[in-house]
VOPARO-410653 format. One line per 8 residues: number of its first residue (from 1); their letters; for each residue z, x, y of N, C-alpha, C, O. Coordinates in nm, 4 decimals, m for minus. Example, Ala and Ser with C-alpha at 12.3 -4.5 7.8 and 13.67 -1.06 7.14 Angstrom:
2
1 = as = 0.7800,1.3190,m0.5690,0.7800,1.2300,m0.4500,0.7800,1.3200,m0.3300,0.8465,1.4236,m0.3319; 0.7080,1.2850,m0.2250,0.7140,1.3670,m0.1060,0.7870,1.2900,0.0030,0.8039,1.3409,0.1138
// end
This chain:
228
1 = mtglarpd = 9.5262,13.3529,9.6874,9.5165,13.2191,9.7477,9.3723,13.1701,9.7386,9.2807,13.2441,9.7746; 9.3506,13.0527,9.6934,9.2158,12.9994,9.6799,9.1682,12.9433,9.8117,9.2469,12.9174,9.9028; 9.0339,12.9246,9.8203,8.9771,12.8654,9.9400,9.0220,12.7235,9.9622,9.0116,12.6724,10.0737; 9.0718,12.6583,9.8590,9.1161,12.5203,9.8730,9.2304,12.5091,9.9720,9.2463,12.4055,10.0367; 9.3093,12.6129,9.9848,9.4258,12.6071,10.0715,9.3999,12.6708,10.2067,9.4938,12.6939,10.2829; 9.2719,12.7004,10.2385,9.2381,12.7583,10.3681,9.1807,12.6469,10.4544,9.0606,12.6206,10.4486; 9.2637,12.5812,10.5341,9.2181,12.4639,10.6084,9.1272,12.5003,10.7240,9.1503,12.5991,10.7937; 9.0258,12.4215,10.7437,8.9395,12.4307,10.8604,8.9873,12.3240,10.9575,8.9696,12.2047,10.9329
9 = lnriaagt = 9.0482,12.3666,11.0682,9.1070,12.2693,11.1603,9.0012,12.1779,11.2193,9.0285,12.0609,11.2461; 8.8799,12.2301,11.2400,8.7743,12.1439,11.2922,8.7397,12.0346,11.1919,8.7117,11.9212,11.2309; 8.7413,12.0681,11.0619,8.7101,11.9675,10.9599,8.8206,11.8637,10.9497,8.7931,11.7451,10.9315; 8.9460,11.9078,10.9612,9.0584,11.8140,10.9529,9.0480,11.7086,11.0621,9.0735,11.5905,11.0383; 9.0102,11.7521,11.1827,9.0060,11.6592,11.2957,8.8699,11.5926,11.3123,8.8549,11.5060,11.3986; 8.7709,11.6300,11.2329,8.6358,11.5781,11.2511,8.6303,11.4282,11.2302,8.6889,11.3746,11.1361; 8.5584,11.3610,11.3203,8.5389,11.2181,11.3063,8.6618,11.1352,11.3348,8.6623,11.0148,11.3093; 8.7655,11.1967,11.3869,8.8869,11.1233,11.4168,8.9277,11.1502,11.5601,8.8688,11.2338,11.6287
17 = drflgral = 9.0281,11.0791,11.6035,9.0819,11.0983,11.7375,9.2182,11.1648,11.7243,9.3161,11.1186,11.7829; 9.2246,11.2720,11.6484,9.3513,11.3371,11.6205,9.4041,11.4049,11.7461,9.3329,11.4793,11.8135; 9.5311,11.3773,11.7759,9.5946,11.4296,11.8965,9.6035,11.5821,11.8918,9.5705,11.6488,11.9899; 9.6468,11.6370,11.7808,9.6582,11.7819,11.7674,9.5216,11.8482,11.7781,9.5093,11.9544,11.8391; 9.4191,11.7872,11.7199,9.2845,11.8420,11.7300,9.2377,11.8500,11.8742,9.1794,11.9507,11.9145; 9.2622,11.7452,11.9531,9.2226,11.7468,12.0943,9.2968,11.8555,12.1704,9.2377,11.9260,12.2522; 9.4261,11.8691,12.1435,9.5051,11.9705,12.2136,9.4540,12.1107,12.1813,9.4465,12.1957,12.2700; 9.4191,12.1351,12.0560,9.3676,12.2665,12.0177,9.2332,12.2951,12.0831,9.2110,12.4045,12.1348
25 = vlgrehhr = 9.1435,12.1971,12.0809,9.0101,12.2172,12.1378,9.0184,12.2393,12.2883,8.9594,12.3340,12.3403; 9.0911,12.1530,12.3588,9.1012,12.1662,12.5043,9.1771,12.2922,12.5433,9.1406,12.3598,12.6395; 9.2817,12.3237,12.4694,9.3561,12.4460,12.4989,9.2714,12.5701,12.4821,9.2821,12.6644,12.5604; 9.1862,12.5705,12.3791,9.0973,12.6849,12.3577,8.9905,12.6911,12.4660,8.9631,12.7982,12.5203; 8.9295,12.5755,12.4981,8.8223,12.5737,12.5977,8.8708,12.6171,12.7348,8.7959,12.6799,12.8096; 8.9949,12.5846,12.7689,9.0488,12.6179,12.9014,9.1377,12.7419,12.8985,9.2085,12.7709,12.9949; 9.1335,12.8142,12.7880,9.2048,12.9425,12.7755,9.3543,12.9282,12.8044,9.4141,13.0125,12.8713; 9.4129,12.8214,12.7533,9.5558,12.7977,12.7765,9.6395,12.8202,12.6510,9.7608,12.7988,12.6518
33 = lppgledg = 9.5756,12.8625,12.5456,9.6484,12.8916,12.4221,9.6404,13.0409,12.3924,9.5370,13.1032,12.4166; 9.7462,13.0977,12.3414,9.7456,13.2416,12.3124,9.6467,13.2755,12.2013,9.6239,13.1942,12.1117; 9.5879,13.3951,12.2065,9.4966,13.4367,12.0991,9.5688,13.4333,11.9641,9.6853,13.4713,11.9525; 9.4975,13.3879,11.8658,9.5549,13.3878,11.7316,9.6360,13.2652,11.6959,9.6846,13.2548,11.5833; 9.6523,13.1703,11.7900,9.7330,13.0522,11.7582,9.6718,12.9718,11.6435,9.7423,12.9299,11.5518; 9.5405,12.9507,11.6494,9.4771,12.8717,11.5437,9.4846,12.9432,11.4093,9.5046,12.8795,11.3059; 9.4686,13.0759,11.4105,9.4846,13.1500,11.2852,9.6275,13.1374,11.2337,9.6507,13.1251,11.1134; 9.7237,13.1407,11.3272,9.8630,13.1245,11.2866,9.8897,12.9869,11.2285,9.9643,12.9732,11.1315
41 = lmaflrlh = 9.8281,12.8840,11.2881,9.8441,12.7489,11.2356,9.7807,12.7367,11.0974,9.8358,12.6713,11.0089; 9.6651,12.7997,11.0792,9.6013,12.7975,10.9474,9.6906,12.8618,10.8420,9.7061,12.8093,10.7318; 9.7491,12.9762,10.8771,9.8379,13.0432,10.7818,9.9601,12.9570,10.7520,10.0065,12.9508,10.6381; 10.0114,12.8911,10.8545,10.1272,12.8028,10.8371,10.0927,12.6877,10.7438,10.1716,12.6530,10.6559; 9.9754,12.6283,10.7622,9.9340,12.5166,10.6773,9.9078,12.5625,10.5340,9.9360,12.4889,10.4395; 9.8540,12.6836,10.5170,9.8341,12.7354,10.3813,9.9678,12.7502,10.3093,9.9807,12.7156,10.1919; 10.0671,12.8022,10.3816,10.1994,12.8190,10.3214,10.2597,12.6838,10.2857,10.3161,12.6665,10.1776; 10.2474,12.5876,10.3779,10.3012,12.4544,10.3507,10.2283,12.3904,10.2328,10.2912,12.3259,10.1489
49 = attharry = 10.0967,12.4077,10.2257,10.0191,12.3488,10.1164,10.0633,12.4047,9.9819,10.0751,12.3307,9.8842; 10.0877,12.5353,9.9769,10.1307,12.5964,9.8510,10.2686,12.5464,9.8103,10.2919,12.5158,9.6934; 10.3599,12.5380,9.9067,10.4944,12.4875,9.8777,10.4886,12.3437,9.8276,10.5555,12.3078,9.7307; 10.4078,12.2618,9.8950,10.3924,12.1215,9.8557,10.3345,12.1111,9.7151,10.3834,12.0334,9.6331; 10.2306,12.1892,9.6874,10.1646,12.1812,9.5565,10.2582,12.2244,9.4442,10.2567,12.1653,9.3362; 10.3388,12.3260,9.4686,10.4333,12.3696,9.3658,10.5412,12.2648,9.3407,10.5852,12.2450,9.2274; 10.5826,12.1991,9.4464,10.6897,12.0999,9.4325,10.6442,11.9807,9.3509,10.7220,11.9263,9.2725; 10.5190,11.9389,9.3677,10.4737,11.8151,9.3046,10.3744,11.8381,9.1907,10.3097,11.7432,9.1464
57 = rtgiaidr = 10.3609,11.9600,9.1431,10.2688,11.9824,9.0320,10.3254,11.9200,8.9041,10.4467,11.9089,8.8861; 10.2341,11.8802,8.8170,10.2739,11.8171,8.6909,10.2576,11.9110,8.5722,10.2994,11.8786,8.4611; 10.1969,12.0273,8.5951,10.1813,12.1259,8.4884,10.2105,12.2645,8.5417,10.2777,12.2805,8.6436; 10.1596,12.3641,8.4720,10.1828,12.5023,8.5147,10.0972,12.5371,8.6356,10.1444,12.6008,8.7297; 9.9709,12.4948,8.6325,9.8779,12.5307,8.7395,9.8966,12.4413,8.8614,9.9390,12.3262,8.8506; 9.8639,12.4976,8.9780,9.8612,12.4207,9.1021,9.7240,12.3551,9.1124,9.6220,12.4235,9.1036; 9.7203,12.2243,9.1309,9.5914,12.1558,9.1300,9.5360,12.1380,9.2709,9.6083,12.1446,9.3702; 9.4063,12.1156,9.2757,9.3315,12.1030,9.4009,9.3844,11.9898,9.4884,9.4044,12.0080,9.6085
65 = dsleagvr = 9.4069,11.8734,9.4285,9.4504,11.7581,9.5072,9.5842,11.7838,9.5754,9.6040,11.7433,9.6900; 9.6758,11.8505,9.5066,9.8068,11.8777,9.5660,9.7958,11.9738,9.6831,9.8654,11.9583,9.7834; 9.7076,12.0742,9.6705,9.6868,12.1670,9.7814,9.6293,12.0954,9.9031,9.6755,12.1152,10.0154; 9.5281,12.0119,9.8797,9.4671,11.9405,9.9910,9.5655,11.8425,10.0538,9.5683,11.8262,10.1758; 9.6460,11.7773,9.9703,9.7480,11.6866,10.0238,9.8497,11.7636,10.1071,9.8967,11.7137,10.2094; 9.8839,11.8847,10.0641,9.9779,11.9659,10.1400,9.9241,12.0060,10.2754,9.9982,12.0078,10.3737; 9.7951,12.0385,10.2822,9.7327,12.0713,10.4105,9.7371,11.9506,10.5038,9.7763,11.9625,10.6199; 9.6968,11.8343,10.4523,9.6967,11.7131,10.5355,9.8375,11.6789,10.5821,9.8586,11.6423,10.6977
73 = qgftcvea = 9.9337,11.6913,10.4907,10.0703,11.6571,10.5277,10.1237,11.7518,10.6344,10.1866,11.7077,10.7306; 10.0991,11.8818,10.6181,10.1458,11.9774,10.7176,10.0842,11.9522,10.8535,10.1540,11.9543,10.9548; 9.9532,11.9281,10.8567,9.8843,11.8998,10.9827,9.9407,11.7746,11.0482,9.9677,11.7728,11.1683; 9.9584,11.6699,10.9680,10.0096,11.5432,11.0208,10.1512,11.5586,11.0740,10.1854,11.4997,11.1765; 10.2342,11.6372,11.0055,10.3724,11.6566,11.0508,10.3774,11.7335,11.1823,10.4515,11.6961,11.2732; 10.2988,11.8409,11.1928,10.2947,11.9161,11.3185,10.2462,11.8258,11.4311,10.3003,11.8287,11.5416; 10.1441,11.7458,11.4028,10.0907,11.6539,11.5029,10.1950,11.5508,11.5447,10.2104,11.5232,11.6636; 10.2668,11.4937,11.4478,10.3687,11.3932,11.4794,10.4818,11.4541,11.5610,10.5327,11.3903,11.6531
81 = glqaaagd = 10.5219,11.5771,11.5283,10.6250,11.6435,11.6064,10.5793,11.6707,11.7479,10.6569,11.6586,11.8427; 10.4525,11.7077,11.7620,10.3967,11.7328,11.8947,10.3916,11.6046,11.9766,10.4252,11.6053,12.0950; 10.3500,11.4948,11.9148,10.3451,11.3668,11.9858,10.4841,11.3187,12.0242,10.5023,11.2594,12.1305; 10.5822,11.3438,11.9384,10.7190,11.3036,11.9712,10.7681,11.3757,12.0955,10.8440,11.3192,12.1742; 10.7255,11.5004,12.1139,10.7706,11.5792,12.2286,10.6851,11.5576,12.3527,10.7359,11.5642,12.4646; 10.5555,11.5318,12.3343,10.4635,11.5253,12.4484,10.4170,11.3844,12.4812,10.3539,11.3637,12.5849; 10.4462,11.2872,12.3960,10.3926,11.1537,12.4183,10.2409,11.1578,12.4067,10.1873,11.2152,12.3119; 10.1714,11.0972,12.5024,10.0250,11.0995,12.5028,9.9695,11.2026,12.6003,9.8500,11.2016,12.6299
89 = dvakaidl = 10.0548,11.2914,12.6505,10.0155,11.3905,12.7508,9.9579,11.5137,12.6809,10.0324,11.5970,12.6293; 9.8246,11.5246,12.6794,9.7603,11.6363,12.6104,9.7921,11.7682,12.6793,9.8100,11.8699,12.6123; 9.7995,11.7681,12.8133,9.8318,11.8911,12.8859,9.9697,11.9428,12.8460,9.9879,12.0628,12.8256; 10.0661,11.8527,12.8349,10.1999,11.8931,12.7914,10.1962,11.9432,12.6478,10.2651,12.0390,12.6129; 10.1158,11.8781,12.5652,10.1039,11.9212,12.4257,10.0484,12.0628,12.4171,10.0935,12.1420,12.3343; 9.9513,12.0956,12.5017,9.8954,12.2308,12.5026,10.0024,12.3319,12.5411,10.0122,12.4384,12.4801; 10.0836,12.2986,12.6430,10.1920,12.3886,12.6832,10.2921,12.4079,12.5696,10.3412,12.5186,12.5475; 10.3219,12.3004,12.4981,10.4149,12.3113,12.3859,10.3573,12.3973,12.2739,10.4286,12.4767,12.2126
97 = laaadled = 10.2278,12.3811,12.2478,10.1638,12.4628,12.1451,10.1632,12.6101,12.1832,10.1778,12.6975,12.0978; 10.1462,12.6367,12.3127,10.1413,12.7759,12.3580,10.2720,12.8489,12.3296,10.2733,12.9703,12.3090; 10.3813,12.7739,12.3287,10.5124,12.8337,12.2992,10.5668,12.7784,12.1680,10.6879,12.7640,12.1508; 10.4771,12.7483,12.0773,10.5127,12.6646,11.9625,10.6006,12.7359,11.8614,10.5801,12.8524,11.8273; 10.6987,12.6614,11.8157,10.7681,12.6921,11.6908,10.7132,12.5909,11.5906,10.7600,12.4773,11.5839; 10.6141,12.6330,11.5134,10.5434,12.5387,11.4269,10.6355,12.4736,11.3248,10.6198,12.3557,11.2931; 10.7306,12.5492,11.2737,10.8219,12.4910,11.1754,10.9100,12.3853,11.2392,10.9416,12.2850,11.1752; 10.9503,12.4054,11.3637,11.0315,12.3053,11.4323,10.9500,12.1778,11.4553,11.0000,12.0672,11.4347
105 = lrrqgwer = 10.8240,12.1938,11.4982,10.7379,12.0768,11.5156,10.7165,12.0051,11.3824,10.7209,11.8822,11.3758; 10.6934,12.0828,11.2765,10.6718,12.0214,11.1450,10.7950,11.9443,11.0997,10.7833,11.8342,11.0460; 10.9133,12.0018,11.1209,11.0370,11.9359,11.0785,11.0586,11.8055,11.1552,11.0953,11.7036,11.0967; 11.0356,11.8095,11.2867,11.0492,11.6860,11.3654,10.9481,11.5810,11.3193,10.9809,11.4630,11.3070; 10.8254,11.6252,11.2940,10.7228,11.5319,11.2475,10.7542,11.4754,11.1105,10.7291,11.3578,11.0840; 10.8096,11.5595,11.0225,10.8479,11.5127,10.8891,10.9529,11.4031,10.8996,10.9423,11.3009,10.8318; 11.0530,11.4225,10.9827,11.1582,11.3215,10.9984,11.1005,11.1916,11.0531,11.1374,11.0825,11.0095; 11.0105,11.2046,11.1483,10.9482,11.0856,11.2064,10.8660,11.0110,11.1013,10.8734,10.8885,11.0915
113 = awnsldem = 10.7879,11.0850,11.0232,10.7052,11.0224,10.9195,10.7923,10.9593,10.8114,10.7635,10.8487,10.7657; 10.8986,11.0285,10.7699,10.9875,10.9748,10.6666,11.0480,10.8431,10.7130,11.0520,10.7459,10.6375; 11.0950,10.8402,10.8369,11.1552,10.7173,10.8897,11.0533,10.6037,10.8952,11.0866,10.4889,10.8657; 10.9299,10.6353,10.9325,10.8255,10.5322,10.9381,10.7971,10.4756,10.7996,10.7891,10.3540,10.7827; 10.7819,10.5628,10.7008,10.7526,10.5166,10.5650,10.8692,10.4390,10.5054,10.8493,10.3408,10.4339; 10.9905,10.4833,10.5349,11.1081,10.4119,10.4838,11.1176,10.2726,10.5452,11.1498,10.1759,10.4763; 11.0892,10.2628,10.6759,11.0893,10.1309,10.7409,10.9818,10.0414,10.6805,11.0068,9.9238,10.6539; 10.8636,10.0955,10.6589,10.7558,10.0171,10.5994,10.7951,9.9641,10.4626,10.7696,9.8478,10.4312
121 = rresaahl = 10.8573,10.0489,10.3808,10.8967,10.0075,10.2455,11.0008,9.8970,10.2499,10.9866,9.7954,10.1817; 11.1056,9.9160,10.3298,11.2156,9.8187,10.3343,11.1718,9.6870,10.3974,11.1977,9.5795,10.3433; 11.1053,9.6964,10.5118,11.0716,9.5749,10.5853,10.9593,9.4964,10.5185,10.9571,9.3736,10.5272; 10.8671,9.5636,10.4527,10.7611,9.4909,10.3819,10.8205,9.4043,10.2721,10.7790,9.2899,10.2533; 10.9178,9.4586,10.1992,10.9845,9.3790,10.0959,11.0558,9.2598,10.1578,11.0539,9.1503,10.1017; 11.1189,9.2804,10.2734,11.1896,9.1707,10.3403,11.0919,9.0630,10.3861,11.1214,8.9440,10.3749; 10.9757,9.1034,10.4376,10.8776,9.0046,10.4833,10.8245,8.9219,10.3664,10.8031,8.8015,10.3804; 10.8034,8.9853,10.2520,10.7553,8.9114,10.1348,10.8601,8.8144,10.0819,10.8262,8.7154,10.0170
129 = rgpwpell = 10.9868,8.8420,10.1092,11.0937,8.7507,10.0671,11.1226,8.6445,10.1720,11.2103,8.5605,10.1522; 11.0501,8.6470,10.2834,11.0751,8.5523,10.3912,11.0473,8.4095,10.3492,10.9900,8.3855,10.2430; 11.0882,8.3131,10.4332,11.0753,8.1719,10.3953,10.9312,8.1227,10.3899,10.9029,8.0233,10.3231; 10.8385,8.1912,10.4599,10.7013,8.1418,10.4648,10.6008,8.2527,10.4320,10.5174,8.2863,10.5161; 10.6072,8.3101,10.3115,10.5125,8.4164,10.2762,10.3677,8.3680,10.2736,10.2752,8.4487,10.2827; 10.3473,8.2354,10.2613,10.2104,8.1831,10.2606,10.1360,8.2197,10.3890,10.0148,8.2410,10.3873; 10.2093,8.2267,10.4999,10.1458,8.2554,10.6277,10.1141,8.4039,10.6440,10.0507,8.4436,10.7418; 10.1575,8.4850,10.5497,10.1246,8.6279,10.5505,10.0289,8.6628,10.4367,10.0141,8.7798,10.4012
137 = eewrpele = 9.9644,8.5617,10.3800,9.8816,8.5841,10.2613,9.7706,8.6859,10.2866,9.7346,8.7630,10.1977; 9.7173,8.6855,10.4074,9.6087,8.7784,10.4408,9.6512,8.9239,10.4222,9.5697,9.0097,10.3882; 9.7798,8.9503,10.4449,9.8294,9.0882,10.4387,9.9112,9.1155,10.3125,9.9721,9.2219,10.3006; 9.9134,9.0229,10.2201,9.9959,9.0419,10.1004,9.9616,9.1706,10.0245,10.0532,9.2434,9.9863; 9.8324,9.2017,10.0009,9.8046,9.3257,9.9265,9.8644,9.4491,9.9926,9.9194,9.5359,9.9248; 9.8537,9.4570,10.1264,9.9103,9.5734,10.1950,10.0624,9.5712,10.1902,10.1253,9.6745,10.1671; 10.1219,9.4545,10.2119,10.2679,9.4458,10.2064,10.3194,9.4856,10.0685,10.4179,9.5587,10.0579; 10.2539,9.4381,9.9632,10.2977,9.4732,9.8279,10.2823,9.6229,9.8030,10.3670,9.6846,9.7384
145 = rwttlvpe = 10.1756,9.6803,9.8536,10.1569,9.8250,9.8377,10.2647,9.9016,9.9131,10.3190,9.9994,9.8617; 10.2958,9.8576,10.0343,10.3964,9.9290,10.1139,10.5350,9.9221,10.0507,10.6173,10.0107,10.0740; 10.5623,9.8197,9.9718,10.6935,9.8144,9.9059,10.7087,9.9244,9.8014,10.8203,9.9526,9.7579; 10.5993,9.9866,9.7607,10.6051,10.0922,9.6590,10.6045,10.2323,9.7193,10.5950,10.3307,9.6461; 10.6145,10.2426,9.8509,10.6077,10.3736,9.9161,10.7209,10.4652,9.8705,10.8337,10.4212,9.8482; 10.6883,10.5923,9.8574,10.7879,10.6965,9.8296,10.7859,10.7908,9.9497,10.6987,10.8774,9.9570; 10.8795,10.7768,10.0442,10.8739,10.8556,10.1677,10.8756,11.0059,10.1444,10.8150,11.0808,10.2210; 10.9443,11.0514,10.0393,10.9561,11.1953,10.0162,10.8219,11.2604,9.9824,10.7972,11.3750,10.0199
153 = swtaagag = 10.7354,11.1876,9.9118,10.6092,11.2467,9.8665,10.4869,11.1883,9.9363,10.3745,11.2305,9.9091; 10.5073,11.0907,10.0270,10.3967,11.0266,10.0981,10.2978,10.9656,9.9985,10.1768,10.9838,10.0113; 10.3492,10.8949,9.9017,10.2647,10.8301,9.8025,10.3065,10.6845,9.7879,10.4102,10.6418,9.8387; 10.2215,10.6088,9.7162,10.2481,10.4662,9.6972,10.1965,10.4227,9.5621,10.1228,10.4942,9.4942; 10.2384,10.3013,9.5250,10.1839,10.2294,9.4089,10.2144,10.2949,9.2756,10.1505,10.2627,9.1755; 10.3103,10.3858,9.2718,10.3558,10.4416,9.1461,10.2614,10.5405,9.0809,10.3019,10.6140,8.9909; 10.1356,10.5439,9.1246,10.0368,10.6327,9.0626,10.0082,10.7547,9.1490,9.9106,10.8260,9.1256; 10.0920,10.7790,9.2479,10.0712,10.8945,9.3333,9.9609,10.8765,9.4347,9.9036,10.9753,9.4809
161 = epvdpsae = 9.9288,10.7521,9.4713,9.8254,10.7276,9.5716,9.8712,10.7833,9.7062,9.9772,10.7438,9.7548; 9.7940,10.8749,9.7689,9.8392,10.9358,9.8942,9.8428,10.8358,10.0088,9.7620,10.7431,10.0150; 9.9374,10.8562,10.0989,9.9554,10.7699,10.2154,9.9614,10.8578,10.3393,10.0308,10.9595,10.3405; 9.8893,10.8192,10.4427,9.8951,10.8891,10.5713,9.9752,10.8021,10.6674,9.9231,10.7015,10.7155; 10.1003,10.8377,10.6969,10.1822,10.7513,10.7833,10.1243,10.7345,10.9225,10.1413,10.6290,10.9838; 10.0560,10.8362,10.9739,9.9992,10.8240,11.1082,9.8889,10.7191,11.1120,9.8670,10.6562,11.2156; 9.8193,10.6995,11.0004,9.7115,10.6010,10.9953,9.7622,10.4619,10.9604,9.7083,10.3626,11.0093; 9.8656,10.4529,10.8761,9.9078,10.3230,10.8237,10.0207,10.2578,10.9023,10.0384,10.1362,10.8941
169 = fgrylhva = 10.0970,10.3352,10.9780,10.2111,10.2756,11.0463,10.1654,10.1765,11.1530,10.2317,10.0752,11.1750; 10.0535,10.2040,11.2194,10.0019,10.1103,11.3189,9.9646,9.9766,11.2572,9.9920,9.8717,11.3154; 9.9018,9.9794,11.1387,9.8684,9.8539,11.0703,9.9950,9.7797,11.0304,10.0031,9.6574,11.0417; 10.0939,9.8554,10.9833,10.2208,9.7924,10.9462,10.2836,9.7226,11.0666,10.3311,9.6098,11.0539; 10.2847,9.7871,11.1827,10.3453,9.7264,11.3016,10.2753,9.5959,11.3381,10.3404,9.5006,11.3809; 10.1439,9.5912,11.3215,10.0677,9.4692,11.3507,10.1150,9.3542,11.2620,10.1372,9.2430,11.3100; 10.1301,9.3816,11.1336,10.1766,9.2786,11.0405,10.3220,9.2427,11.0683,10.3585,9.1252,11.0647; 10.4054,9.3429,11.0959,10.5481,9.3187,11.1180,10.5712,9.2327,11.2416,10.6609,9.1484,11.2426
177 = erarflgs = 10.4909,9.2533,11.3458,10.5055,9.1711,11.4660,10.4802,9.0243,11.4347,10.5519,8.9373,11.4840; 10.3806,8.9966,11.3546,10.3510,8.8580,11.3179,10.4613,8.7994,11.2297,10.5000,8.6837,11.2455; 10.5106,8.8801,11.1378,10.6177,8.8315,11.0504,10.7435,8.8011,11.1311,10.8106,8.7010,11.1059; 10.7760,8.8865,11.2279,10.8940,8.8608,11.3115,10.8742,8.7361,11.3973,10.9684,8.6603,11.4204; 10.7511,8.7153,11.4444,10.7233,8.5946,11.5220,10.7471,8.4700,11.4368,10.8089,8.3741,11.4829; 10.6985,8.4715,11.3135,10.7211,8.3579,11.2243,10.8694,8.3366,11.2005,10.9163,8.2229,11.1948; 10.9435,8.4459,11.1865,11.0866,8.4345,11.1637,11.1621,8.3778,11.2814,11.2732,8.3271,11.2657; 11.1024,8.3859,11.4012,11.1700,8.3344,11.5202,11.1478,8.1851,11.5407,11.2155,8.1236,11.6232
185 = lpedalrp = 11.0533,8.1254,11.4664,11.0239,7.9833,11.4839,11.1249,7.8978,11.4085,11.1736,7.9389,11.3032; 11.1572,7.7790,11.4608,11.2501,7.6892,11.3901,11.1952,7.6518,11.2528,11.0765,7.6222,11.2386; 11.2804,7.6533,11.1539,11.2361,7.6230,11.0177,11.1758,7.4838,11.0084,11.0784,7.4633,10.9359; 11.2321,7.3881,11.0807,11.1784,7.2523,11.0755,11.0368,7.2456,11.1296,10.9581,7.1601,11.0888; 11.0041,7.3360,11.2215,10.8694,7.3353,11.2779,10.7668,7.3875,11.1786,10.6503,7.3479,11.1830; 10.8092,7.4760,11.0891,10.7166,7.5357,10.9937,10.7095,7.4616,10.8611,10.6101,7.4724,10.7893; 10.8140,7.3864,10.8280,10.8246,7.3297,10.6941,10.7002,7.2522,10.6493,10.6607,7.2662,10.5335; 10.6366,7.1716,10.7344,10.5227,7.0935,10.6850,10.3973,7.1757,10.6581,10.3071,7.1286,10.5888
193 = lprrwhpp = 10.3896,7.2973,10.7111,10.2596,7.3619,10.7194,10.2000,7.4121,10.5885,10.0937,7.3635,10.5499; 10.2616,7.5059,10.5185,10.1883,7.5725,10.4110,10.1422,7.4816,10.2987,10.0362,7.5056,10.2408; 10.2174,7.3787,10.2662,10.1856,7.2982,10.1487,10.0999,7.1758,10.1818,10.0467,7.1125,10.0906; 10.0855,7.1414,10.3095,10.0154,7.0173,10.3428,9.8828,7.0428,10.4125,9.8018,6.9511,10.4266; 9.8597,7.1643,10.4556,9.7322,7.1924,10.5204,9.6263,7.2242,10.4160,9.6552,7.2776,10.3089; 9.5040,7.1901,10.4501,9.3906,7.2292,10.3675,9.2769,7.2669,10.4620,9.2341,7.1834,10.5417; 9.2271,7.3896,10.4556,9.2636,7.4987,10.3657,9.4043,7.5509,10.3929,9.4684,7.5072,10.4885; 9.4543,7.6450,10.3094,9.5907,7.6940,10.3282,9.6127,7.7472,10.4691,9.5208,7.7975,10.5338
201 = adfplllr = 9.7354,7.7348,10.5142,9.7691,7.7765,10.6497,9.7420,7.9249,10.6688,9.7672,8.0053,10.5790; 9.6907,7.9612,10.7858,9.6771,8.1020,10.8201,9.7289,8.1213,10.9622,9.7555,8.0245,11.0334; 9.7429,8.2467,11.0022,9.8109,8.2754,11.1278,9.7345,8.2233,11.2501,9.7972,8.1605,11.3354; 9.6032,8.2455,11.2641,9.5327,8.1909,11.3806,9.5436,8.0389,11.3901,9.5587,7.9835,11.4990; 9.5358,7.9721,11.2747,9.5477,7.8264,11.2752,9.6877,7.7838,11.3176,9.7038,7.6865,11.3912; 9.7877,7.8560,11.2717,9.9247,7.8274,11.3126,9.9388,7.8382,11.4637,10.0016,7.7526,11.5260; 9.8813,7.9422,11.5234,9.8930,7.9602,11.6679,9.8279,7.8445,11.7432,9.8813,7.7981,11.8439; 9.7130,7.7980,11.6950,9.6466,7.6864,11.7632,9.7331,7.5609,11.7594,9.7431,7.4891,11.8590
209 = hlvaalal = 9.7950,7.5345,11.6458,9.8808,7.4171,11.6344,10.0105,7.4351,11.7130,10.0654,7.3383,11.7655; 10.0584,7.5566,11.7209,10.1785,7.5820,11.7997,10.1522,7.5554,11.9475,10.2352,7.4950,12.0155; 10.0377,7.6000,11.9975,10.0014,7.5734,12.1369,9.9913,7.4232,12.1606,10.0376,7.3727,12.2628; 9.9304,7.3519,12.0654,9.9192,7.2068,12.0799,10.0562,7.1413,12.0824,10.0795,7.0496,12.1612; 10.1473,7.1870,11.9973,10.2815,7.1297,11.9930,10.3553,7.1524,12.1235,10.4231,7.0625,12.1733; 10.3427,7.2726,12.1795,10.4093,7.3015,12.3067,10.3496,7.2178,12.4192,10.4218,7.1680,12.5056; 10.2169,7.2026,12.4177,10.1520,7.1240,12.5221,10.1948,6.9780,12.5165,10.2048,6.9117,12.6198; 10.2202,6.9278,12.3959,10.2613,6.7888,12.3786,10.4124,6.7717,12.3836,10.4642,6.6608,12.3699
217 = drfrlpva = 10.4834,6.8849,12.4036,10.6298,6.8826,12.4088,10.6870,6.8232,12.2807,10.7797,6.7423,12.2841; 10.6304,6.8645,12.1685,10.6776,6.8154,12.0399,10.7472,6.9292,11.9671,10.6988,7.0424,11.9656; 10.8624,6.8977,11.9062,10.9379,7.0007,11.8349,10.8666,7.0431,11.7088,10.8546,7.1623,11.6807; 10.8182,6.9443,11.6309,10.7454,6.9775,11.5086,10.6002,7.0096,11.5415,10.5413,6.9511,11.6324; 10.5445,7.1021,11.4673,10.4038,7.1303,11.4848,10.3225,7.0152,11.4266,10.3568,6.9635,11.3203; 10.2145,6.9739,11.4951,10.1341,6.8642,11.4423,10.0646,6.9050,11.3138,10.0025,7.0111,11.3068; 10.0751,6.8213,11.2131,10.0066,6.8461,11.0866,9.8744,6.7721,11.0930,9.8686,6.6501,11.0771; 9.7673,6.8488,11.1167,9.6372,6.7869,11.1369,9.5329,6.8625,11.0570,9.5644,6.9574,10.9852
225 = ragl = 9.4094,6.8196,11.0701,9.3027,6.8881,10.9999,9.2858,7.0286,11.0556,9.3237,7.0570,11.1692; 9.2283,7.1160,10.9736,9.2147,7.2560,11.0131,9.1190,7.2744,11.1296,9.1136,7.3829,11.1875; 9.0446,7.1729,11.1648,8.9462,7.1882,11.2706,8.9978,7.1566,11.4087,8.9208,7.1134,11.4945; 9.1263,7.1768,11.4328,9.1834,7.1469,11.5644,9.1108,7.2248,11.6719,9.1442,7.2132,11.7898
// end
């Protein structure tokens, strides 16, 4: 086994607010985790990394990027499974880790991540096909990228670009909330906007005009200069 597949848990969580990293650090500091748990997690991640690299290799040899992707994926899956069971309760997460079935946590996290990526792929395509894609122009590059997601391999854009569902799903939800809000507005209220405003309509500007329309008790949004 090469050093590439020997994960340093401190490095994985460094500079981030990783839930699993906090649980491991606090559990160790307060002596609430059994001896050898972190070594066991490292061995588990090495095994997962090797399995992942073999599954997605393109030649005979296992490459560095696939091993590193396998480590990240295994860590993220265990973390997602832990969060699904503990919510935001770090103390509960420590108790769960102390009696951990790492494969069970990984499997739960994998299912959660797969569902998130599948939702991102399907719904992003639907939002781009919506009646007013002009109002989502700011997020078009991300929406187009998300339509290319492959949930099984955690990649995007057809070239194997890695995707971290724990990092990207929050951004997707932000965009999806705005798209759903636009979908809830009467079509007649939106029809004048994208083609008659200058500069092109954007979401903050839409909200300002929507507030003005409600204040004036007008069904149609006022078509005015962008400096409202």
